[in-house]
C-alpha positions, -999 to +999 in steps of 0.1 A: +907-550+523+927-557+553+910-537+577+876-547+566+885-584+571+900-572+604+861-560+615+849-594+610+839-610+643+834-646+651+795-655+657+784-619+648+757-636+626+727-651+639+721-688+629+698-671+602+724-661+583+726-695+566+692-717+575+673-685+550+697-691+522+693-730+529+654-724+530+658-702+495+680-727+477+659-754+486+623-741+471+644-727+441+657-763+434+622-776+438+607-749+412+631-749+386+635-791+393+671-790+391+700-814+409+714-809+443+683-810+467+695-844+485+727-819+492+701-790+504+680-813+526+711-826+539+726-799+553+695-786+564+692-818+586+723-813+600+715-778+608+686-793+629+658-775+605+626-788+596+621-793+559+583-784+562+587-756+582+584-729+554+564-736+524+576-735+492+560-707+470 
């Protein structure tokens, strides 16, 4: 396990590693009508993402 941790390097992942799951989570919350939408929107706003950039299927 320690060997794997040492292999991780900062900044090896792009912003898409975070952005895509936020869009997915937003769509899931909208479809299912569950709580937390304002929090996800807040995170997206902090990251500078457009809320209407990807349609909710």
